[in-house]
Each structure stands twice: as C-alpha cells, then as structure tokens.
N, C-alpha and C positions, 0 to 999 in steps of 0.2 A: 531496559527497565527491569527485566527479570534478573539480570546479573546484579543490578543494584539491590533488588529485593533479597537475593541470596546473601549478599554482603551484609545487609542490615540484619538478617536472621543470624548470621555467624557472629556479628558484633553483639547481638542480644544474648546469644548462648555464652559468649566469652565473659560478659559482665554478670551473667546469671550464676546459679549455684554450681554449674558444671566446672567453672574455672575460677574467676576472680571472686565470685560470690561465696566461695567456700572459706575465704578469709573473713573472719568475724569483724575485723577492723574495717575492711572495705565495705562489707555488707551494712555495718552499722552507720558509717559516716557518709557513704555515697548513695546507697539504696536502702535506707531504713524502711520499716513497714509502711509508714505514712506515704513515703515517696512512691513505693511500689503500688499503693492504692491509686495514687494520681496517675501514674504511668499506665496502669492497666485500664483505667476508665478512658483516658485519652486514646489509648490503643484501640479500645472498642469503638470509639467515635470514628477512628480512622477506618476500621473495617466497615462500619455502617456507611460511611461516605463512599468507600470503594464500591460497595454493592449498589448504592444509590446511583452513582455515575455509570456503573455498568448497566443498570436497568434503563437509564436514559438512553444509552447507546444502542440497546437491543431493539430490533424491529420485529415485533411479533407478526407483522404482515408476511414475513418469510414463511410462516406456517401454512398460510393459504396458498402460496405459490410453490411450495416445496413439491418435488416430484416423488415418484414411487421409490426411487433409490434412497433419498434422504429419509423417508419415513421408515423403510425397512431397516436401514442401518441404525436409526435411532431406536426403534422399538426392540429389535433383536439385540442391539448392543446394550440395552438396559434390562429387559425382561429375562432373556435367557441366562446371562451371567448371574442375575439376582436369584433365580431359581437354583442354579448350581451352587452358589455361595450359601444360601439358606440351608440347603440340604447338607452341605459339608459342615456348616456351623453347628447344626443340631446333632450331627454325627459325633462331634467332638465336645459336645456340651458338658459332659461329665468331668472334663478336665479343666473347665473354666471356674473362676471364683464366682461367688453367689451374685454379685452385682452384674457381672458380664454375662452370666448364664440366663438372665431373665429374657423371656421371649421378646419383650419390647426393646431391650438392649441389643440383642442379636439382630433384630430387624432394623434398628437405627444404624448400627455399625455397617451392616450389609449394604444399606441404601447409600451411605456416604462413600463406601468403597467403589460402588458401581456407577453412580451417576456421573455424567459428563457436565462439567461446569463451564458454561460459555464465557464468563469473565476471565477465567484462567486461560482458556484457549485463545481468546482474543488478545490478551496481553502478550503471550509468548509468540504468537504468529506475527504480531506487530513488530516485535523485536527481531524476528527472523525475516522480516520483509516478505511475508507470504500471504498477506491479506487478499491481494488481488489475483493470486495464482488460482488455477483451476481447483487444486486440492484444498487450498485455503478457503475458498468460497464454499466448497462442499462441507468442510469441517465446521465452518461457522453456522451454516444453515442447519446442519445435523445437530450441532451443539444447542441451538435454540430449542429445537423440538425435544431433545433429551432433557433440557432444563425444565421444560413444562412437565414432562413425565416425572422427573425427579422431585419437583415441588409437590406433586400429588402423593408420591411415596413418603416424603418427609412429613407431610401433614398426617398421613395415616400412622406413621411411627410415633409422632408426638401425641396423637390422640390415644394410642395404645399406652404410652407412658403415663399420660394423665389418668387413664382408667385403671392403673395398677392398684391404687388404694380404694377406689370406688368407681364402679362402672358408669354411674351417672355423670361423673366428671368428664369422661370422654365425649359424651353427648353435648354437655355444656361448652366444652372446648371447641368442638366442631361448629356449633351454632354461633358462638362468639366470633370465631375465625371467619366464618362466612359473612357475618355482619360487618366486621371491620374491612375485609377485602372488598365487600360490595360497596361500602362507602368510598373506599379509595378508587376502585376501578370505575364506579359509576359516577362519582362526584368530581374527582380531580380533573378528568378530561374536560368537563364543562368549564371549570375555573381556568384551565389552560387556554381554552378557546376564547374566553373572555379577555385574557391577557394578550393573546395574539391579535385580537381585534383592536386593542388599544395601543399596539406597538406599530409605529410607522413602518411601511415597507422598506426593507433593506437596512433597518436600524436594529441594534441589539435591544433586548428586553431591559426595561428600567431596573435600576439597582434595587429599588424598594421591593419589586416582585421577586428578584433573585434572593434577597434576604428572607422574604416571607417563605419561599420554597425551602430554603436551607433550614430554617427553623422548623418547618414541617417534618424534616428528616428526624430531628430529635423527638418530636411529638409522636410520630408513628412508631419510632423505635421503642419509646417508653410504653406505648399501648400494647404492642406485640409482646414485649417482654413481660408486661403485667398479666396478660392472659395466658402466659406459659409457652408462647411460641419463641423460636430463636430470635434474638435481638436483631439479626440481619434481615429477617423476612420482611418486616415493614418497610425499611428503606428500599429494598429491592422492588416491592410492589409499587411504592410511590414512584420510583424511577420508571417502571414499566408503564405507568399511567400517564407519564409526561411524553408528549410527542417528540420523537428524535428529530435531529436536523434543525435548521433555522426556523423561527427565531429563538424559540425557548430552549430547545435541547442544545443547540450550538452555543448559546450564551452561557448556560449553566456549566457545560463541560469546559468551555474556555476559561471561565472565572473560578472554577473550583478544582480542576484537575491538577494544576501546578501546586496549589496549596496542599491538596491531598497527598500528592507524591512526595513533596519536599518537606512538609511539616508533620503531617499525621502518620504517614507510613512508617517512619522510624520508630514512633511510639508503638505502633501495631506489632512490628517485628520484635521490638524490645520486650513487649508483653509476652510473646511466645517464647522468647529466649529466657526470660526470667522464670518461666514455669518449666523449662526443660532442664532435666538433671540427669546427666550421664551416670553419675555414681548411684543414683537410685535404681537405674537399670541393672547395673552390675550386681546389686544386692538382691535382685529378684528375677534372675533369669528364668526360673521355672514358671513364674506366673505370666511371662511374656509369650510363651510358646503358642497358646491357642490363638491369641490376637495376631501374632506374627504369621501363623499359617493361614488365618482368614484373609489377611491383607494380601499375601502372595496368591492365594486362590482367587481373590477378587480381581487383582490386576491381570492375572493370566487368563481367567475366563472372559474378562472384558476384551482383552486383546484378541483372543482367538475368535470370539463371537463376531466382532467387527470384521476381522480378516476373512472369515468364512462368508460373511454377507457380501463383501466386495468381490470375492471369487464367484459367487452366484450371479452377480451382475456383470461378469466378464471384464472387470477392471484389470489392467496390467498389474502383475504381482508387486512390482516396485511401488506403484501408486497406492495399491491396497494396503501394503505394509506401512507406507507413510501415513495414510489416513488412520490406520489402527493406532499408530504411535501418537498422532495428534489428539485423538479422542481418549488417550490414556494419560494425558498431562494432568499434573496435580499442582496446587498452589494456594493462593490466599484464601479461597473459599474453604478449602479443606482445613486450614489452620483455625478458622473461625468455628467450624463444626467440631474440631477437637476441643476447643475451649468450651463449647456447649456441652460436650460429653462430660467435661470436668464439672461443670455446674450441676449437671444431673447426677453426678457421682456414678456414672456408668463405668468410668475408668479412673485409675489413680495415676500419680505422677510417673511411675515407670512406663505404663502403657502410653500415656500422653507423649513422653519423651521419645519412645520408640517410633510412634506414628509420625512425629515431626521429622525425625531422621529419615524414615522410609520415604516420606513425601519429597524431601529435599534430594535424596539419592535418585529416586525414580525420575524426577524432572531433570536432574543434572545429567542423567544418562540418556534420556529420550531426546532432549533438545539437540545435542550434537548429532545424534543418529538421524534426525529429520533433515538436518543440513546436509549430511553425507548422502542420504538416500535420494533426496528430491532437489533438483535444480529447476527453479521456475523458468529459466531461460532455455532449457533443453528443447522444448517444442519449436523454438525459433531457429534452431540450428539446421536449416534445410540444405539439401544438396542441389536444389533446383535454382537455376539462374533466374533471378527476378531483378533485372536491371534495365535501364533504358537502352544501354549499348547492345545488349543481347536480345532485345525485343524487336520483332519485325516492325519496320517503320509504318506499315499499313495495318496496324492493329490497335485495339483500344488500349489507352494508357490509363492505368488505375493509380490514383494518388490518395494517400491518407494524409489529411491535413489536421494537425493539432491546433486547437484554439484555446487560448486562455482568457481573452477579453475581446472587446469590440475592436480594438486596434489590430489584433491578430487577424480579424476578418477583413479589414481594409487592406492589409498587406497581402493577404491571400488572394483577394480579388485582383490586385495589381499583377501578381505573378501569373494567375490563370489567364488573364487577358492576353499575355504575350506568349502563352504556351502553345498557340496555334492549333486549336482543335479543328478537326475537319471531318468530312464524311468517311474517309478511309481510316482516320485515326482520332476517334472521339475521346473525350475525357470523362472518366467516372471519378467523381470526387467523394471521398468518404470523410466528411468533416466530423471531428471528434472534439466536443467541448469538454474540457477537463476542469473539474471543480474539486477543491481540497476537501477531504473527508473530515468534517468537524461535527461533533454532537451526535454521532452514531458510530456503530462498530462495523456493520456489514457494508462493503462497497456496493455501489449500484452501477449497472450498465443498462442504458435505455436506448432502444432502437426506435426512433420517432416515426418510422414508417409503420410501426405496429401499435404504438401507444402515444397519445398526445399528453405526455406528462412532463412538467417542467419543474426544475429545482428552484429557480428564482426568476425574477423579471428579466435579468440579463440573458438567461437561458432562452426564454421565449423570444426576446428581441433579436438575438443572434440567429435563431431558427427562422424567424420571419425575414431577416435580411438575406439569408441563404436561399430561401424559397423565391424571393423577389429577384435575386440575381439570376437564378436558374430560368425564371420566366422571361427576363429581359435579354438573355443571351440566346445564341443560336441553339438549334436542336442537337448540337454536337457536344453539349455539356450537360451531364446529369449529376445532381448533388444529392447525397444521402447523408442524413444528419443523425448523429449519435451523441449521447451524453454519458460521461463516466464520472462518478463521484468516488474518489479513491484517495488514499494517503499519498502524499507527494513522493515518498520513497518508492512507491510501487506503481505510479502512473505509467511508467514506461511499459509495464506489462500489458496494460490495456491498449496502448498504441501498437505495440508489436503484435499482440494477438489479433487485433483488427486487421492489420496489414497482412498477417498470415492467412486469416480466414478469407479475405477478399482478394487474395493473390495480387496485392499491389506491387508495383515496380518502384515506387518512390514514396517516401514519407517527407512531408514538409513540416519543419519545426520552427516556430518563432524564436528569435534570439531572446535571452533572458533580460536584455536591457531594451527599453523603449524610449524614444525621444519625446520630449514634451513641447518642442517648438519647431517651427519650419526650418530653422537654421541648423538643427541637429547638434546644438551645443549644450543641451541639458538632458540628463538621462534619469530614468526611473527604473529600478531593478525589480523584475518579477521574482519574488522570493521563491526559492526551491526549483525554479524552472531549469537552471543550469544543471542541476543534478539529474533531472528528468532527461534533458537533451543528451547528456554524457552517456547515460545508460542506454538510451535508444541507439546512439551511434555504436555502442559496443555490442548490442544484442539484436539489432533489427534484422528481420528476415529478407530485407530488400535494400535498395539504395536509400540514402537519406540526404536531404538538403536542409541546411540551417539558413533561414532568411533573416537578414539584418536590415531593418528599416531605419536608416539614419535620419530620415525626415519624418515629421508627424503626418503620416498619410491620411488624407481626408477625402479619398476618392469616393464619390457618390455613384450609385448605380447608373444614373443617367449619363454621367460623365464617362464612366467606364464603357458604356455601350456605344457612345458616339465619338470616342477618342481615336482619331486616325492620323494624328500628326507623327512626324518621324521621331523615332526614339533610337538612341545610340547606346549599344552595349559593348563592354570590353570583356574579353575572355582571356585570362592569364593561364597559359598552358606550361606547367612546370614538370610535366611527365608523371607517369604512374597511373594506376587504375582509377584513382579519383579524378585526375585530370581528364582521362579519356571519357569517363562518364559525364563530366561537366561539358566537354566539347560536344558530345552527342546531343545533350539537352540544348545547348546553344544552337546547334545545327537545326534542331527542330523549331526553335524560335524564329530562325531566319525565314521559315516558310511564310511568316506574317510579312506582308509587303511594306509595313511601316517600320520594320526593324532593320537597323544598320549595325553590323557586327564587326568589331576589330579583334582579331585573334593574334596574340603575341606568344610565340613559343620561345622559352628560355633554354639555352643550351650551355653546357659547361665548356670552358675553353679546352680545346684538345680532347674533348670527351672525357675529361678527368672525373673519376668517380662514377661513371655511368654503369648501370647494370645492363649487361648486353641483352638479356631477355626482355627487360622492360623497354629498352630503347627500340628494339625491333617492333614490339607491340605498339609503342607510341608512333613510330614511323608509319605503320600500316594504317592506323586510325587517322592521323594527320593527312597522309597522302589521299586517303579516300575522301576526307572532308574537302580538301583543296580541289581535287578533280571534279567533285560535284559542284563546287561554288566558284571555280576559277572565272567563269564568265559573268558572275553575279556582281554588279557594280556596288551593291550594298555590303559586300563582304571584303574586308582587308585582312591579309595574312602577312605577318612579318616574323622574322627570327632575330633574337638578340643573344649574343654570346657574352657571358659574364664569367668573372673569375671567382666571386664569392658572394655572400649575402648582401654586402654593401652595394655591389654593382646591381644586384637584383632590385633592391629598394630604390636605388637611383633611377633605374630604368622605369619603374612603376611611377615614381614621382614625376618623371618627365612627361608621362602620359596624362597626368592630372591637369587638364585644362578646363575642367568644369563642364565639358560637353557630354559626359557619359551619365546615363540614367541608372545603369545597373552594371556592377562588376561581378563576374562569374569566375570562380576558382575552385580547383580541387582541394580537398582538405589537406591530406599529407601522405597518404599511403603510396609508396613507390617513388617519391620525389628524390632526385639525386641530392645527397646531403651537401654537396659542394655549393649548390644554389642557395642554401640556407645558412651557410657557414657564418658564424658570428652573430646570428639573429635569435639565439635561444632566449635572450632576455625579453624579447617582444611577446613571448607566448604567455600572456596573462589569462587568456581564455582558451584552454587546450582543445575544446570542442570545435574551434574554428581552424585549427592549424596555425602555423606561424604567419603565413601570408594573409590568410583570411582574417586573423586577429589584427594585423596591421591595417588592412583596408577598413575594418570596422572601428578602429580606434579614433580618438579625437586628434591624434597626431597626423592622421591623413585627412586633409582639409575638405575633401569632397563630401557633399551631402547626398550622394547617390546611394542607393541600396546595394547590399552585397548578398550574393547567394553562394554559400559554401557547400560543395557536393562531396559526398563520400559514397563510393560504390560498394555494393554488397560484397561481403567476403564469405565464400563458402567454407563452412566449418564441419569437418568430419567428426570431431568429438570435442568434448568440453575442454580437454587439456590444450588442444590446439588453439581454441578460442582465447584462452588466457595467456598462453606462453609463446605463441608464434610471433616472432619479432615483426613480421610484416603486418600483423594485425594492428600493432601499436606503433608502427613506424612513424 
C-alpha cells in the first residue's frame, strides 16, 4: 500500500506545476481552477476517511496495558526531541521569515516534526509484514501512546495560533474543543452500544447504520474545521469513539477501506502533488534553509532519543535501531498537517514542497533499512534439535496445534487420539485459535489460562470443546488454549513464536481445503491458510505436520473416548529427513493397541540417484524401527523397488483398497529425485510435497486422512535458510 501511495504522490507531482502543469494549455484544459477546487476537496475527504478508519482500528486500551518500556520510549521520544528542536528553532529564529518566526508557528512545526503518527506506522508495518513481530507490536503500542501525547501538543499549538490576534480566542477555542470532544467521546460510544445490541450475533452491522456513521464523518469534520481545529481531528476522534473489531469496527473497515484506498486516496495524493512546485523551491533557496535545518534536527533528535531509551532498557542494538527507524516513519498524516500549515499561512509553496519531498525521501530510505535490519523470522532460527526423532521416547511431547474453525478441532481430536499419550510420554497441546485481524490495527494474543476473554462465539465454543476433551481424556493429555488475532500474512509468526516459547517438537497445521461431505468429493477453501502453512513450513523452529482431512470429520468427544476398534494406517517411506520424522511419529502411534501400521519403503532400482549419506541415515532409522516391531503382528514392513515416479504412483495405487484410515508421508526434504521423476505436474499444493499432494487430491480415490510431516531444519544463518538447496528440496 505504501508503494502505491508513493506512486500516487509522484503522479500528482507530475501533473502538478512541477512538470506538466507548467504547460499553460495542459493546466487550462486538464486541470483548470474549478477542477483543482473539486480535486482538493475530494482529496481532503480522502484524508478525513483515512484518519477515521485509522481511529476505528486504534485500540486505546493498549495505553492501560502498556509497560514501562513503552511509556518511557513514547514520552522521551516526544518530549526530549521537542525541547531540543524548540531550543534550536528559537536560536535560528532571526533567519526565518515573519510568518514562520511566530512562536505559535515554531511550536506547531516542531510538534509535527516530532510526533509519532500511529496510522502511518501501521500502514507501513502492514506492508512490511511486521505487525505481529515483537518489534512491530512494540512500535504500534508506543505509537498509540505517542499519538495521545501528540494530540495534546497539537491542541496547545492550535490554541496558541487562535490567541495570536486576541488572547480570549484561545480560551474560547479550548472550551469549544472540549465541548465537541466531550460529545464525541461521551455520546458516540453509547450510540455504538445501542447499534451493537440491535445487531444479531455473528452478523455485520446494518447498511443504514454504516451510512449514518459515514455521514457523521463529514459532520464532525465540518464542526472541527468551523471551530478552527484541523479538519482531520474530528474524524480521528469519531473513529476512536467507535469500538474496534466486530461487529461495528470490522464492518466499517471492511466496507470503507477498499473505497478509501482505491477511490479517495488518488485524489488525496493528487491534491498534495498539485500544490507541490519544484520550481518555486529553486527560486527561493535562501528562505528554505531555516525550515530545512529544523526538519533535519527534528528527525535526528527523534531518532537519537528513541535509540538512547532502547539502550537504557538493554534492548539489542539492532532491535533498538529498528524501533528508532519505525518511530521515525512519515506519511499521510504529515501531508495533511502540511496542508493545514498552508491554510494557516504558516508556510508558503516553496516550504510546503520541500517538506513533501523530505517526507517522501525519509520514508523511502527508512522502509528498506527496516527490512535490511530486522528479520522477524530470525528468532525461530534455532540450533537446538526440536524434533520427534531426536526426542527421548520417554519424555513429554509438546505439540502446537493451529485452529481456524470447528472442523480443525475435530481433525485435531482424531489425531491426538492416535498419538498414544502415556505416563512416560504425555502430551502437552498448545491449541492456538487464529482469527483474521479485521477492524483493528494492533494484533492480539490471548493466553486463556490468564484471562477469560473471547473474540467471538466460535472462540468460546472451541475453548469449551478443548476443555471438555481434556476432561474426558486420560491424565496424560494437557490442553492449553490461546487466541491470536492477526493479519493472515503474519499469522505464521504467532504460531512459530508460540512453538519457540513452549519448546514444542511438532506443529500441527490444518490443510487449507476442507471437505463438505462424508465422501470427500466437495471442498471448501480456507482463504489465506495456504500462505500461513507455507510460511510455517519455511520458518518453524520445530517439525511440522500438515493434516488433510478428506472426510468431513464429525467425531464427538464421547465417541473419541470410547473408540477402540482397529484402525489401519499406511506409512510411505521415500527417504530423507522428513520421511524419518514421519516414521518415528508412526512408530509412536503403534504403541496404541488398536493401531495397525503398514510401512512401505520405496527404493530406486540399482540405488540410482541415492545420496549416500541420506541412505545410511534412512537405513539406521528403518532398521531400528523393524528390530523394535519385528515381532509385532500389527506392523507390516515391505520394500518396493521402482524405476521412476510412474512406478511410485502405481505402487501407491495398488495399496489403495479402502482399508486405510490415515496415510502418513514425509514432505519432500531428502527424497531421491528418481522416485519422483516425471511427477512435477502433480505438485499443485507445494506445502504437501509431490506425494502428499497426490494423496490429498481428488485423483486419489481414498477418503482417508493424510498427514504430511516435515522435520525441523537447523539453520545457522538467514542466508542458509533461504538458499540451501536441501531446505527447498
């Protein structure tokens, strides 16, 4: 989105007086004065709605829960650089023109250069996929606190500006402002509560209420502009007074954000571009110096103040540097403030143009620096073995289970039932219910052992189901429930972070397709889940299993606890680390006396294409497994020699007699390529690997579930993670 905004701004500058607008014919016929008037007003409407939507997304409750670190960074990151900049500005005051040299102008410009604007930080961090990262969360919470401080400073500046002509005007302004804000903050939440009560649970807010609220944006914008406040203040207050999340906040964001971005934003940036004139800058270099020095001093003092505060809290230098850059980001809010300066005649076109270019350059430099300095997946790159294969068989097995809906819970119960928890090897399940972040900006992570807070009715129903499951199972299963509300592009960070903190050995992910009937011939796609699964497979700090339920599982708790009939599993061993991990997990399942397991090892003819090291590791694991289970009548082990992928598929099809309840297979790491030769066209779902994708496809007639396992890969550095061919084999 930020890249699109920069492109829109460049387009606005090109059609403005800096380039095409200098041609009188173009200016007269394409953008005459009347057209510019319309464009500017629609652009202001765009900025108003941007601030309104940003206010809806902001959660002021973060202020109550913020820790000492956030408060210190916010306070020192605003107050200290403000003092420095004001001292500097008054020191060079004699070099400023008369409008800029006014104390109120200096105060207003200083506050705009120093404050951290949450809407800008949120927009850019969303583009960089850092909302759910540790530094991203810290920047968002700090940004909200800084915004509150900044609003107080801006009110003080505007009051001083009103009092320039007559001191009593400042008093009337503050009094009127408190009256308007009191009506908004005190009255609007009551109206929103009334609308929520009239909205059925799980349903969006009615269109008539949405229309009423959007009309309110225009009304409050007019009122604040009438009393002398910035036109964006009112919409922001209105947004803050509306509860974020469902039903009202989510509905408003869903129905207005696309229109705002696609229709109104181009007008907003065109407005800025039409007022930006490069040639006016070149004609007045001497008058730009004081404001240019103020801007540099403001950016630099802000950066150093935040960095020094992070150093005081013993944050790693790289993370402190990243946070300092995040809190120095500039964007849409600053452009609106510059327009406000023009209205107040604090600055002229040359100064305005320079500030627009400075803002664009600063953000253009900082954004790639953040990407370079901070990798949100770096914490997951552990050198510790967290796999089932390398875990002592007589120790607790910790599993993180991702849940997207109630069908995910049913599939999870079915898998846990056959994972053979025992006194020597109990199961600790960390169930993470994932909800898409809609209608709010800050991600939420809830540990339900500490707080009974639910996002929606499904959230509570899933929690109750998990508690009931734990109560009906043996004492060898412990379930811990968490909820994460995050953007889909960053959900994998919550999954991986939970797995890292809880020292899990396995992550269970539901497949992004779910079946709608018992025959498994109709599918429904879980939107965005495939991307989450792929990122988890790439960055997980432990092993990962993707569970494909080809039948509509409706397992009840009572059935799960009393089910002791024989179940038949098939394990396809094609070699490599993933296959070894899958075999060890299947071996654990055999401890359940109701499980019958058939293991088929595929070998290339004449060992063609074998990796000698991988084959030796495979031989060791398979031999150990067979020595352990040779006398077990419930275990069958066979070897099949194949020449290419066609032979591999033919052997799998020959096994499909409808007797298997679960197919287990390694994903792809380490498989001899000869075994898959000619099958690359099968791979429509790369997260399953070629064989896993075939087993999960409609072309494979079985209705049995499929478990695709990927073993953790130890990563020494980020470069190896991305470029080691074995990681992506």
